[in-house]
Chimera marker file (.cmm) of the C-alpha trace (Angstrom):
<marker_set name="trace">
<marker id="1" x="-15.872" y="-9.152" z="25.090" r="1" g="1" b="0" radius="0.5"/>
<marker id="2" x="-19.254" y="-9.267" z="23.421" r="1" g="1" b="0" radius="0.5"/>
<marker id="3" x="-21.756" y="-6.438" z="23.108" r="1" g="1" b="0" radius="0.5"/>
<marker id="4" x="-23.957" y="-7.696" z="25.951" r="1" g="1" b="0" radius="0.5"/>
<marker id="5" x="-21.000" y="-7.691" z="28.356" r="1" g="1" b="0" radius="0.5"/>
<marker id="6" x="-20.122" y="-4.174" z="27.225" r="1" g="1" b="0" radius="0.5"/>
<marker id="7" x="-23.707" y="-2.959" z="27.749" r="1" g="1" b="0" radius="0.5"/>
<marker id="8" x="-23.787" y="-4.551" z="31.211" r="1" g="1" b="0" radius="0.5"/>
<marker id="9" x="-20.475" y="-2.912" z="32.191" r="1" g="1" b="0" radius="0.5"/>
<marker id="10" x="-21.648" y="0.493" z="30.920" r="1" g="1" b="0" radius="0.5"/>
<marker id="11" x="-24.913" y="0.179" z="32.864" r="1" g="1" b="0" radius="0.5"/>
<marker id="12" x="-23.138" y="-0.785" z="36.079" r="1" g="1" b="0" radius="0.5"/>
<marker id="13" x="-20.628" y="2.042" z="35.677" r="1" g="1" b="0" radius="0.5"/>
<marker id="14" x="-23.379" y="4.572" z="34.982" r="1" g="1" b="0" radius="0.5"/>
<marker id="15" x="-25.300" y="3.574" z="38.138" r="1" g="1" b="0" radius="0.5"/>
<marker id="16" x="-22.198" y="3.438" z="40.336" r="1" g="1" b="0" radius="0.5"/>
<marker id="17" x="-20.499" y="6.245" z="42.211" r="1" g="1" b="0" radius="0.5"/>
<marker id="18" x="-17.157" y="5.377" z="40.589" r="1" g="1" b="0" radius="0.5"/>
<marker id="19" x="-15.671" y="8.173" z="38.474" r="1" g="1" b="0" radius="0.5"/>
<marker id="20" x="-13.170" y="6.098" z="36.486" r="1" g="1" b="0" radius="0.5"/>
<marker id="21" x="-12.975" y="2.544" z="35.198" r="1" g="1" b="0" radius="0.5"/>
<marker id="22" x="-10.220" y="0.889" z="33.164" r="1" g="1" b="0" radius="0.5"/>
<marker id="23" x="-10.455" y="-2.642" z="31.770" r="1" g="1" b="0" radius="0.5"/>
<marker id="24" x="-7.916" y="-4.520" z="29.646" r="1" g="1" b="0" radius="0.5"/>
<marker id="25" x="-8.971" y="-7.850" z="28.180" r="1" g="1" b="0" radius="0.5"/>
<marker id="26" x="-7.553" y="-9.771" z="25.207" r="1" g="1" b="0" radius="0.5"/>
<marker id="27" x="-6.297" y="-6.716" z="23.322" r="1" g="1" b="0" radius="0.5"/>
<marker id="28" x="-9.317" y="-4.569" z="24.239" r="1" g="1" b="0" radius="0.5"/>
<marker id="29" x="-8.685" y="-1.484" z="26.340" r="1" g="1" b="0" radius="0.5"/>
<marker id="30" x="-11.729" y="0.201" z="27.807" r="1" g="1" b="0" radius="0.5"/>
<marker id="31" x="-11.371" y="3.450" z="29.717" r="1" g="1" b="0" radius="0.5"/>
<marker id="32" x="-14.411" y="5.216" z="31.166" r="1" g="1" b="0" radius="0.5"/>
<marker id="33" x="-14.573" y="8.351" z="33.244" r="1" g="1" b="0" radius="0.5"/>
<marker id="34" x="-17.268" y="10.633" z="34.578" r="1" g="1" b="0" radius="0.5"/>
<marker id="35" x="-16.494" y="14.320" z="34.793" r="1" g="1" b="0" radius="0.5"/>
<marker id="36" x="-18.354" y="16.409" z="37.302" r="1" g="1" b="0" radius="0.5"/>
<marker id="37" x="-18.501" y="19.954" z="35.945" r="1" g="1" b="0" radius="0.5"/>
<marker id="38" x="-18.880" y="21.401" z="39.442" r="1" g="1" b="0" radius="0.5"/>
<marker id="39" x="-15.386" y="20.123" z="40.290" r="1" g="1" b="0" radius="0.5"/>
<marker id="40" x="-13.625" y="21.293" z="37.135" r="1" g="1" b="0" radius="0.5"/>
<marker id="41" x="-15.308" y="23.350" z="34.435" r="1" g="1" b="0" radius="0.5"/>
<marker id="42" x="-12.256" y="23.137" z="32.170" r="1" g="1" b="0" radius="0.5"/>
<marker id="43" x="-12.181" y="19.334" z="32.026" r="1" g="1" b="0" radius="0.5"/>
<marker id="44" x="-12.492" y="17.980" z="28.516" r="1" g="1" b="0" radius="0.5"/>
<marker id="45" x="-14.153" y="14.578" z="28.117" r="1" g="1" b="0" radius="0.5"/>
<marker id="46" x="-11.755" y="11.729" z="27.334" r="1" g="1" b="0" radius="0.5"/>
<marker id="47" x="-12.147" y="9.628" z="24.178" r="1" g="1" b="0" radius="0.5"/>
<marker id="48" x="-13.285" y="6.113" z="24.992" r="1" g="1" b="0" radius="0.5"/>
<marker id="49" x="-11.798" y="3.029" z="23.338" r="1" g="1" b="0" radius="0.5"/>
<marker id="50" x="-15.132" y="1.565" z="22.309" r="1" g="1" b="0" radius="0.5"/>
<marker id="51" x="-16.743" y="0.262" z="19.137" r="1" g="1" b="0" radius="0.5"/>
<marker id="52" x="-18.117" y="2.904" z="16.752" r="1" g="1" b="0" radius="0.5"/>
<marker id="53" x="-21.742" y="2.283" z="17.685" r="1" g="1" b="0" radius="0.5"/>
<marker id="54" x="-21.035" y="3.602" z="21.192" r="1" g="1" b="0" radius="0.5"/>
<marker id="55" x="-18.856" y="6.524" z="20.215" r="1" g="1" b="0" radius="0.5"/>
<marker id="56" x="-20.405" y="9.915" z="19.888" r="1" g="1" b="0" radius="0.5"/>
<marker id="57" x="-18.852" y="13.334" z="19.578" r="1" g="1" b="0" radius="0.5"/>
<marker id="58" x="-18.720" y="14.821" z="23.049" r="1" g="1" b="0" radius="0.5"/>
<marker id="59" x="-18.914" y="18.490" z="23.842" r="1" g="1" b="0" radius="0.5"/>
<marker id="60" x="-17.319" y="20.225" z="26.782" r="1" g="1" b="0" radius="0.5"/>
<marker id="61" x="-19.682" y="20.319" z="29.751" r="1" g="1" b="0" radius="0.5"/>
<marker id="62" x="-22.070" y="17.879" z="28.080" r="1" g="1" b="0" radius="0.5"/>
<marker id="63" x="-25.033" y="17.353" z="30.408" r="1" g="1" b="0" radius="0.5"/>
<marker id="64" x="-25.331" y="13.610" z="29.896" r="1" g="1" b="0" radius="0.5"/>
<marker id="65" x="-23.028" y="10.763" z="30.776" r="1" g="1" b="0" radius="0.5"/>
<marker id="66" x="-25.150" y="8.056" z="29.187" r="1" g="1" b="0" radius="0.5"/>
<marker id="67" x="-23.758" y="6.271" z="26.115" r="1" g="1" b="0" radius="0.5"/>
<marker id="68" x="-25.744" y="6.798" z="22.947" r="1" g="1" b="0" radius="0.5"/>
<marker id="69" x="-25.891" y="4.182" z="20.209" r="1" g="1" b="0" radius="0.5"/>
<marker id="70" x="-24.927" y="5.801" z="16.916" r="1" g="1" b="0" radius="0.5"/>
<marker id="71" x="-26.774" y="4.816" z="13.759" r="1" g="1" b="0" radius="0.5"/>
<marker id="72" x="-24.878" y="3.576" z="10.694" r="1" g="1" b="0" radius="0.5"/>
<marker id="73" x="-23.850" y="6.283" z="8.290" r="1" g="1" b="0" radius="0.5"/>
<marker id="74" x="-25.991" y="6.721" z="5.196" r="1" g="1" b="0" radius="0.5"/>
<marker id="75" x="-22.966" y="5.990" z="2.965" r="1" g="1" b="0" radius="0.5"/>
<marker id="76" x="-22.264" y="2.686" z="4.690" r="1" g="1" b="0" radius="0.5"/>
<marker id="77" x="-25.905" y="1.586" z="4.455" r="1" g="1" b="0" radius="0.5"/>
<marker id="78" x="-26.016" y="2.613" z="0.788" r="1" g="1" b="0" radius="0.5"/>
<marker id="79" x="-22.834" y="0.612" z="0.123" r="1" g="1" b="0" radius="0.5"/>
<marker id="80" x="-24.315" y="-2.482" z="1.802" r="1" g="1" b="0" radius="0.5"/>
<marker id="81" x="-27.571" y="-2.212" z="-0.147" r="1" g="1" b="0" radius="0.5"/>
<marker id="82" x="-25.811" y="-1.568" z="-3.482" r="1" g="1" b="0" radius="0.5"/>
<marker id="83" x="-23.456" y="-4.503" z="-2.944" r="1" g="1" b="0" radius="0.5"/>
<marker id="84" x="-26.303" y="-6.899" z="-2.177" r="1" g="1" b="0" radius="0.5"/>
<marker id="85" x="-28.350" y="-5.678" z="-5.161" r="1" g="1" b="0" radius="0.5"/>
<marker id="86" x="-25.418" y="-6.026" z="-7.567" r="1" g="1" b="0" radius="0.5"/>
<marker id="87" x="-24.342" y="-9.441" z="-6.250" r="1" g="1" b="0" radius="0.5"/>
<marker id="88" x="-21.001" y="-8.039" z="-5.102" r="1" g="1" b="0" radius="0.5"/>
<marker id="89" x="-18.997" y="-9.664" z="-2.330" r="1" g="1" b="0" radius="0.5"/>
<marker id="90" x="-18.048" y="-7.405" z="0.574" r="1" g="1" b="0" radius="0.5"/>
<marker id="91" x="-14.584" y="-7.676" z="2.070" r="1" g="1" b="0" radius="0.5"/>
<marker id="92" x="-14.784" y="-6.203" z="5.564" r="1" g="1" b="0" radius="0.5"/>
<marker id="93" x="-12.211" y="-5.140" z="8.120" r="1" g="1" b="0" radius="0.5"/>
<marker id="94" x="-11.658" y="-7.806" z="10.786" r="1" g="1" b="0" radius="0.5"/>
<marker id="95" x="-10.239" y="-5.188" z="13.185" r="1" g="1" b="0" radius="0.5"/>
<marker id="96" x="-10.357" y="-1.521" z="14.149" r="1" g="1" b="0" radius="0.5"/>
<marker id="97" x="-7.419" y="0.484" z="12.851" r="1" g="1" b="0" radius="0.5"/>
<marker id="98" x="-6.062" y="2.651" z="10.047" r="1" g="1" b="0" radius="0.5"/>
<marker id="99" x="-6.491" y="1.543" z="6.429" r="1" g="1" b="0" radius="0.5"/>
<marker id="100" x="-3.493" y="1.634" z="4.081" r="1" g="1" b="0" radius="0.5"/>
<marker id="101" x="-3.622" y="0.689" z="0.387" r="1" g="1" b="0" radius="0.5"/>
<marker id="102" x="0.141" y="0.082" z="0.048" r="1" g="1" b="0" radius="0.5"/>
<marker id="103" x="2.914" y="-1.464" z="2.162" r="1" g="1" b="0" radius="0.5"/>
<marker id="104" x="4.707" y="1.909" z="2.448" r="1" g="1" b="0" radius="0.5"/>
<marker id="105" x="4.032" y="5.512" z="1.407" r="1" g="1" b="0" radius="0.5"/>
<marker id="106" x="6.451" y="5.199" z="-1.523" r="1" g="1" b="0" radius="0.5"/>
<marker id="107" x="5.025" y="1.881" z="-2.795" r="1" g="1" b="0" radius="0.5"/>
<marker id="108" x="2.276" y="1.280" z="-5.316" r="1" g="1" b="0" radius="0.5"/>
<marker id="109" x="-1.093" y="0.167" z="-3.912" r="1" g="1" b="0" radius="0.5"/>
<marker id="110" x="-1.645" y="-3.574" z="-3.504" r="1" g="1" b="0" radius="0.5"/>
<marker id="111" x="-4.653" y="-3.419" z="-5.842" r="1" g="1" b="0" radius="0.5"/>
<marker id="112" x="-6.684" y="-0.949" z="-7.921" r="1" g="1" b="0" radius="0.5"/>
<marker id="113" x="-10.297" y="-0.903" z="-9.085" r="1" g="1" b="0" radius="0.5"/>
<marker id="114" x="-10.487" y="-3.457" z="-11.894" r="1" g="1" b="0" radius="0.5"/>
<marker id="115" x="-7.699" y="-5.637" z="-10.488" r="1" g="1" b="0" radius="0.5"/>
<marker id="116" x="-8.317" y="-9.381" z="-10.480" r="1" g="1" b="0" radius="0.5"/>
<marker id="117" x="-7.675" y="-10.855" z="-7.034" r="1" g="1" b="0" radius="0.5"/>
<marker id="118" x="-7.212" y="-14.412" z="-5.856" r="1" g="1" b="0" radius="0.5"/>
<marker id="119" x="-8.186" y="-15.940" z="-2.571" r="1" g="1" b="0" radius="0.5"/>
<marker id="120" x="-5.367" y="-15.270" z="-0.089" r="1" g="1" b="0" radius="0.5"/>
<marker id="121" x="-3.963" y="-12.266" z="-1.993" r="1" g="1" b="0" radius="0.5"/>
<marker id="122" x="-3.083" y="-9.238" z="0.147" r="1" g="1" b="0" radius="0.5"/>
<marker id="123" x="-5.438" y="-6.321" z="-0.556" r="1" g="1" b="0" radius="0.5"/>
<marker id="124" x="-4.430" y="-3.749" z="2.049" r="1" g="1" b="0" radius="0.5"/>
<marker id="125" x="-2.997" y="-3.222" z="5.514" r="1" g="1" b="0" radius="0.5"/>
<marker id="126" x="-4.928" y="-2.228" z="8.618" r="1" g="1" b="0" radius="0.5"/>
<marker id="127" x="-2.658" y="-0.821" z="11.298" r="1" g="1" b="0" radius="0.5"/>
<marker id="128" x="-3.817" y="-1.509" z="14.832" r="1" g="1" b="0" radius="0.5"/>
<marker id="129" x="-1.741" y="-0.635" z="17.885" r="1" g="1" b="0" radius="0.5"/>
<marker id="130" x="1.441" y="-0.237" z="15.782" r="1" g="1" b="0" radius="0.5"/>
<marker id="131" x="0.959" y="-3.682" z="14.205" r="1" g="1" b="0" radius="0.5"/>
<marker id="132" x="0.551" y="-3.901" z="10.436" r="1" g="1" b="0" radius="0.5"/>
<marker id="133" x="-2.138" y="-6.487" z="9.648" r="1" g="1" b="0" radius="0.5"/>
<marker id="134" x="-2.367" y="-7.657" z="6.040" r="1" g="1" b="0" radius="0.5"/>
<marker id="135" x="-5.962" y="-8.091" z="4.936" r="1" g="1" b="0" radius="0.5"/>
<marker id="136" x="-6.320" y="-10.859" z="2.361" r="1" g="1" b="0" radius="0.5"/>
<marker id="137" x="-9.038" y="-11.611" z="-0.136" r="1" g="1" b="0" radius="0.5"/>
<marker id="138" x="-11.263" y="-14.522" z="0.798" r="1" g="1" b="0" radius="0.5"/>
<marker id="139" x="-12.721" y="-14.782" z="-2.706" r="1" g="1" b="0" radius="0.5"/>
<marker id="140" x="-11.515" y="-14.876" z="-6.331" r="1" g="1" b="0" radius="0.5"/>
<marker id="141" x="-12.855" y="-11.968" z="-8.362" r="1" g="1" b="0" radius="0.5"/>
<marker id="142" x="-12.484" y="-8.440" z="-9.691" r="1" g="1" b="0" radius="0.5"/>
<marker id="143" x="-12.315" y="-5.343" z="-7.475" r="1" g="1" b="0" radius="0.5"/>
<marker id="144" x="-15.329" y="-3.170" z="-8.285" r="1" g="1" b="0" radius="0.5"/>
<marker id="145" x="-14.928" y="-0.499" z="-5.614" r="1" g="1" b="0" radius="0.5"/>
<marker id="146" x="-12.479" y="0.545" z="-2.907" r="1" g="1" b="0" radius="0.5"/>
<marker id="147" x="-14.808" y="1.955" z="-0.266" r="1" g="1" b="0" radius="0.5"/>
<marker id="148" x="-12.253" y="3.511" z="2.122" r="1" g="1" b="0" radius="0.5"/>
<marker id="149" x="-9.746" y="6.279" z="1.373" r="1" g="1" b="0" radius="0.5"/>
<marker id="150" x="-6.061" y="5.661" z="2.132" r="1" g="1" b="0" radius="0.5"/>
<marker id="151" x="-4.917" y="6.427" z="5.712" r="1" g="1" b="0" radius="0.5"/>
<marker id="152" x="-8.485" y="6.643" z="7.031" r="1" g="1" b="0" radius="0.5"/>
<marker id="153" x="-9.694" y="4.977" z="10.246" r="1" g="1" b="0" radius="0.5"/>
<marker id="154" x="-11.820" y="1.855" z="9.883" r="1" g="1" b="0" radius="0.5"/>
<marker id="155" x="-14.108" y="0.071" z="12.314" r="1" g="1" b="0" radius="0.5"/>
<marker id="156" x="-14.597" y="-3.624" z="12.909" r="1" g="1" b="0" radius="0.5"/>
<marker id="157" x="-16.754" y="-5.191" z="10.175" r="1" g="1" b="0" radius="0.5"/>
<marker id="158" x="-16.663" y="-2.045" z="8.008" r="1" g="1" b="0" radius="0.5"/>
<marker id="159" x="-16.748" y="-2.713" z="4.261" r="1" g="1" b="0" radius="0.5"/>
<marker id="160" x="-13.362" y="-2.078" z="2.607" r="1" g="1" b="0" radius="0.5"/>
<marker id="161" x="-13.807" y="-3.517" z="-0.888" r="1" g="1" b="0" radius="0.5"/>
<marker id="162" x="-16.602" y="-4.656" z="-3.183" r="1" g="1" b="0" radius="0.5"/>
<marker id="163" x="-15.603" y="-7.637" z="-5.354" r="1" g="1" b="0" radius="0.5"/>
<marker id="164" x="-17.421" y="-9.231" z="-8.256" r="1" g="1" b="0" radius="0.5"/>
<marker id="165" x="-16.824" y="-12.943" z="-7.628" r="1" g="1" b="0" radius="0.5"/>
<marker id="166" x="-15.662" y="-15.170" z="-10.499" r="1" g="1" b="0" radius="0.5"/>
<link id1="1" id2="2" r="1" g="1" b="0" radius="0.2"/>
<link id1="2" id2="3" r="1" g="1" b="0" radius="0.2"/>
<link id1="3" id2="4" r="1" g="1" b="0" radius="0.2"/>
<link id1="4" id2="5" r="1" g="1" b="0" radius="0.2"/>
<link id1="5" id2="6" r="1" g="1" b="0" radius="0.2"/>
<link id1="6" id2="7" r="1" g="1" b="0" radius="0.2"/>
<link id1="7" id2="8" r="1" g="1" b="0" radius="0.2"/>
<link id1="8" id2="9" r="1" g="1" b="0" radius="0.2"/>
<link id1="9" id2="10" r="1" g="1" b="0" radius="0.2"/>
<link id1="10" id2="11" r="1" g="1" b="0" radius="0.2"/>
<link id1="11" id2="12" r="1" g="1" b="0" radius="0.2"/>
<link id1="12" id2="13" r="1" g="1" b="0" radius="0.2"/>
<link id1="13" id2="14" r="1" g="1" b="0" radius="0.2"/>
<link id1="14" id2="15" r="1" g="1" b="0" radius="0.2"/>
<link id1="15" id2="16" r="1" g="1" b="0" radius="0.2"/>
<link id1="16" id2="17" r="1" g="1" b="0" radius="0.2"/>
<link id1="17" id2="18" r="1" g="1" b="0" radius="0.2"/>
<link id1="18" id2="19" r="1" g="1" b="0" radius="0.2"/>
<link id1="19" id2="20" r="1" g="1" b="0" radius="0.2"/>
<link id1="20" id2="21" r="1" g="1" b="0" radius="0.2"/>
<link id1="21" id2="22" r="1" g="1" b="0" radius="0.2"/>
<link id1="22" id2="23" r="1" g="1" b="0" radius="0.2"/>
<link id1="23" id2="24" r="1" g="1" b="0" radius="0.2"/>
<link id1="24" id2="25" r="1" g="1" b="0" radius="0.2"/>
<link id1="25" id2="26" r="1" g="1" b="0" radius="0.2"/>
<link id1="26" id2="27" r="1" g="1" b="0" radius="0.2"/>
<link id1="27" id2="28" r="1" g="1" b="0" radius="0.2"/>
<link id1="28" id2="29" r="1" g="1" b="0" radius="0.2"/>
<link id1="29" id2="30" r="1" g="1" b="0" radius="0.2"/>
<link id1="30" id2="31" r="1" g="1" b="0" radius="0.2"/>
<link id1="31" id2="32" r="1" g="1" b="0" radius="0.2"/>
<link id1="32" id2="33" r="1" g="1" b="0" radius="0.2"/>
<link id1="33" id2="34" r="1" g="1" b="0" radius="0.2"/>
<link id1="34" id2="35" r="1" g="1" b="0" radius="0.2"/>
<link id1="35" id2="36" r="1" g="1" b="0" radius="0.2"/>
<link id1="36" id2="37" r="1" g="1" b="0" radius="0.2"/>
<link id1="37" id2="38" r="1" g="1" b="0" radius="0.2"/>
<link id1="38" id2="39" r="1" g="1" b="0" radius="0.2"/>
<link id1="39" id2="40" r="1" g="1" b="0" radius="0.2"/>
<link id1="40" id2="41" r="1" g="1" b="0" radius="0.2"/>
<link id1="41" id2="42" r="1" g="1" b="0" radius="0.2"/>
<link id1="42" id2="43" r="1" g="1" b="0" radius="0.2"/>
<link id1="43" id2="44" r="1" g="1" b="0" radius="0.2"/>
<link id1="44" id2="45" r="1" g="1" b="0" radius="0.2"/>
<link id1="45" id2="46" r="1" g="1" b="0" radius="0.2"/>
<link id1="46" id2="47" r="1" g="1" b="0" radius="0.2"/>
<link id1="47" id2="48" r="1" g="1" b="0" radius="0.2"/>
<link id1="48" id2="49" r="1" g="1" b="0" radius="0.2"/>
<link id1="49" id2="50" r="1" g="1" b="0" radius="0.2"/>
<link id1="50" id2="51" r="1" g="1" b="0" radius="0.2"/>
<link id1="51" id2="52" r="1" g="1" b="0" radius="0.2"/>
<link id1="52" id2="53" r="1" g="1" b="0" radius="0.2"/>
<link id1="53" id2="54" r="1" g="1" b="0" radius="0.2"/>
<link id1="54" id2="55" r="1" g="1" b="0" radius="0.2"/>
<link id1="55" id2="56" r="1" g="1" b="0" radius="0.2"/>
<link id1="56" id2="57" r="1" g="1" b="0" radius="0.2"/>
<link id1="57" id2="58" r="1" g="1" b="0" radius="0.2"/>
<link id1="58" id2="59" r="1" g="1" b="0" radius="0.2"/>
<link id1="59" id2="60" r="1" g="1" b="0" radius="0.2"/>
<link id1="60" id2="61" r="1" g="1" b="0" radius="0.2"/>
<link id1="61" id2="62" r="1" g="1" b="0" radius="0.2"/>
<link id1="62" id2="63" r="1" g="1" b="0" radius="0.2"/>
<link id1="63" id2="64" r="1" g="1" b="0" radius="0.2"/>
<link id1="64" id2="65" r="1" g="1" b="0" radius="0.2"/>
<link id1="65" id2="66" r="1" g="1" b="0" radius="0.2"/>
<link id1="66" id2="67" r="1" g="1" b="0" radius="0.2"/>
<link id1="67" id2="68" r="1" g="1" b="0" radius="0.2"/>
<link id1="68" id2="69" r="1" g="1" b="0" radius="0.2"/>
<link id1="69" id2="70" r="1" g="1" b="0" radius="0.2"/>
<link id1="70" id2="71" r="1" g="1" b="0" radius="0.2"/>
<link id1="71" id2="72" r="1" g="1" b="0" radius="0.2"/>
<link id1="72" id2="73" r="1" g="1" b="0" radius="0.2"/>
<link id1="73" id2="74" r="1" g="1" b="0" radius="0.2"/>
<link id1="74" id2="75" r="1" g="1" b="0" radius="0.2"/>
<link id1="75" id2="76" r="1" g="1" b="0" radius="0.2"/>
<link id1="76" id2="77" r="1" g="1" b="0" radius="0.2"/>
<link id1="77" id2="78" r="1" g="1" b="0" radius="0.2"/>
<link id1="78" id2="79" r="1" g="1" b="0" radius="0.2"/>
<link id1="79" id2="80" r="1" g="1" b="0" radius="0.2"/>
<link id1="80" id2="81" r="1" g="1" b="0" radius="0.2"/>
<link id1="81" id2="82" r="1" g="1" b="0" radius="0.2"/>
<link id1="82" id2="83" r="1" g="1" b="0" radius="0.2"/>
<link id1="83" id2="84" r="1" g="1" b="0" radius="0.2"/>
<link id1="84" id2="85" r="1" g="1" b="0" radius="0.2"/>
<link id1="85" id2="86" r="1" g="1" b="0" radius="0.2"/>
<link id1="86" id2="87" r="1" g="1" b="0" radius="0.2"/>
<link id1="87" id2="88" r="1" g="1" b="0" radius="0.2"/>
<link id1="88" id2="89" r="1" g="1" b="0" radius="0.2"/>
<link id1="89" id2="90" r="1" g="1" b="0" radius="0.2"/>
<link id1="90" id2="91" r="1" g="1" b="0" radius="0.2"/>
<link id1="91" id2="92" r="1" g="1" b="0" radius="0.2"/>
<link id1="92" id2="93" r="1" g="1" b="0" radius="0.2"/>
<link id1="93" id2="94" r="1" g="1" b="0" radius="0.2"/>
<link id1="94" id2="95" r="1" g="1" b="0" radius="0.2"/>
<link id1="95" id2="96" r="1" g="1" b="0" radius="0.2"/>
<link id1="96" id2="97" r="1" g="1" b="0" radius="0.2"/>
<link id1="97" id2="98" r="1" g="1" b="0" radius="0.2"/>
<link id1="98" id2="99" r="1" g="1" b="0" radius="0.2"/>
<link id1="99" id2="100" r="1" g="1" b="0" radius="0.2"/>
<link id1="100" id2="101" r="1" g="1" b="0" radius="0.2"/>
<link id1="101" id2="102" r="1" g="1" b="0" radius="0.2"/>
<link id1="102" id2="103" r="1" g="1" b="0" radius="0.2"/>
<link id1="103" id2="104" r="1" g="1" b="0" radius="0.2"/>
<link id1="104" id2="105" r="1" g="1" b="0" radius="0.2"/>
<link id1="105" id2="106" r="1" g="1" b="0" radius="0.2"/>
<link id1="106" id2="107" r="1" g="1" b="0" radius="0.2"/>
<link id1="107" id2="108" r="1" g="1" b="0" radius="0.2"/>
<link id1="108" id2="109" r="1" g="1" b="0" radius="0.2"/>
<link id1="109" id2="110" r="1" g="1" b="0" radius="0.2"/>
<link id1="110" id2="111" r="1" g="1" b="0" radius="0.2"/>
<link id1="111" id2="112" r="1" g="1" b="0" radius="0.2"/>
<link id1="112" id2="113" r="1" g="1" b="0" radius="0.2"/>
<link id1="113" id2="114" r="1" g="1" b="0" radius="0.2"/>
<link id1="114" id2="115" r="1" g="1" b="0" radius="0.2"/>
<link id1="115" id2="116" r="1" g="1" b="0" radius="0.2"/>
<link id1="116" id2="117" r="1" g="1" b="0" radius="0.2"/>
<link id1="117" id2="118" r="1" g="1" b="0" radius="0.2"/>
<link id1="118" id2="119" r="1" g="1" b="0" radius="0.2"/>
<link id1="119" id2="120" r="1" g="1" b="0" radius="0.2"/>
<link id1="120" id2="121" r="1" g="1" b="0" radius="0.2"/>
<link id1="121" id2="122" r="1" g="1" b="0" radius="0.2"/>
<link id1="122" id2="123" r="1" g="1" b="0" radius="0.2"/>
<link id1="123" id2="124" r="1" g="1" b="0" radius="0.2"/>
<link id1="124" id2="125" r="1" g="1" b="0" radius="0.2"/>
<link id1="125" id2="126" r="1" g="1" b="0" radius="0.2"/>
<link id1="126" id2="127" r="1" g="1" b="0" radius="0.2"/>
<link id1="127" id2="128" r="1" g="1" b="0" radius="0.2"/>
<link id1="128" id2="129" r="1" g="1" b="0" radius="0.2"/>
<link id1="129" id2="130" r="1" g="1" b="0" radius="0.2"/>
<link id1="130" id2="131" r="1" g="1" b="0" radius="0.2"/>
<link id1="131" id2="132" r="1" g="1" b="0" radius="0.2"/>
<link id1="132" id2="133" r="1" g="1" b="0" radius="0.2"/>
<link id1="133" id2="134" r="1" g="1" b="0" radius="0.2"/>
<link id1="134" id2="135" r="1" g="1" b="0" radius="0.2"/>
<link id1="135" id2="136" r="1" g="1" b="0" radius="0.2"/>
<link id1="136" id2="137" r="1" g="1" b="0" radius="0.2"/>
<link id1="137" id2="138" r="1" g="1" b="0" radius="0.2"/>
<link id1="138" id2="139" r="1" g="1" b="0" radius="0.2"/>
<link id1="139" id2="140" r="1" g="1" b="0" radius="0.2"/>
<link id1="140" id2="141" r="1" g="1" b="0" radius="0.2"/>
<link id1="141" id2="142" r="1" g="1" b="0" radius="0.2"/>
<link id1="142" id2="143" r="1" g="1" b="0" radius="0.2"/>
<link id1="143" id2="144" r="1" g="1" b="0" radius="0.2"/>
<link id1="144" id2="145" r="1" g="1" b="0" radius="0.2"/>
<link id1="145" id2="146" r="1" g="1" b="0" radius="0.2"/>
<link id1="146" id2="147" r="1" g="1" b="0" radius="0.2"/>
<link id1="147" id2="148" r="1" g="1" b="0" radius="0.2"/>
<link id1="148" id2="149" r="1" g="1" b="0" radius="0.2"/>
<link id1="149" id2="150" r="1" g="1" b="0" radius="0.2"/>
<link id1="150" id2="151" r="1" g="1" b="0" radius="0.2"/>
<link id1="151" id2="152" r="1" g="1" b="0" radius="0.2"/>
<link id1="152" id2="153" r="1" g="1" b="0" radius="0.2"/>
<link id1="153" id2="154" r="1" g="1" b="0" radius="0.2"/>
<link id1="154" id2="155" r="1" g="1" b="0" radius="0.2"/>
<link id1="155" id2="156" r="1" g="1" b="0" radius="0.2"/>
<link id1="156" id2="157" r="1" g="1" b="0" radius="0.2"/>
<link id1="157" id2="158" r="1" g="1" b="0" radius="0.2"/>
<link id1="158" id2="159" r="1" g="1" b="0" radius="0.2"/>
<link id1="159" id2="160" r="1" g="1" b="0" radius="0.2"/>
<link id1="160" id2="161" r="1" g="1" b="0" radius="0.2"/>
<link id1="161" id2="162" r="1" g="1" b="0" radius="0.2"/>
<link id1="162" id2="163" r="1" g="1" b="0" radius="0.2"/>
<link id1="163" id2="164" r="1" g="1" b="0" radius="0.2"/>
<link id1="164" id2="165" r="1" g="1" b="0" radius="0.2"/>
<link id1="165" id2="166" r="1" g="1" b="0" radius="0.2"/>
</marker_set>
């Protein structure tokens, strides 16, 4: 599902009288609900399975039901700018999930800063829906920075590593 389809669905849902909507398509699960505070003041908003740019922290009894597009974090923008200025190659997450530097908690990390990597070499694992996805290098080079901390959530297209290509 592309971003335009998602925007269209959100707009239709917002204008409709429906209070819940669930969509499952090619591994994407989208769950939307509108809470009317006059019906239940104790209702807590549900987390929505949506890309980061649509997620926002919600507060109990929030007055708005409209999605808000979140701006990129300053750190992420700074990383992108620094990488481009230094001629570093960005290895990004192809999926949303949890980032792991090693195959198991007891194992050594796949790579460290300063490690030389080859194209096709496993760099990390991103767990998504209980599936462990090995993320491989698509360039030969030296790891200059590991941007994400171990066991942290990552978004689609988020920078994981900065590599100085050979």
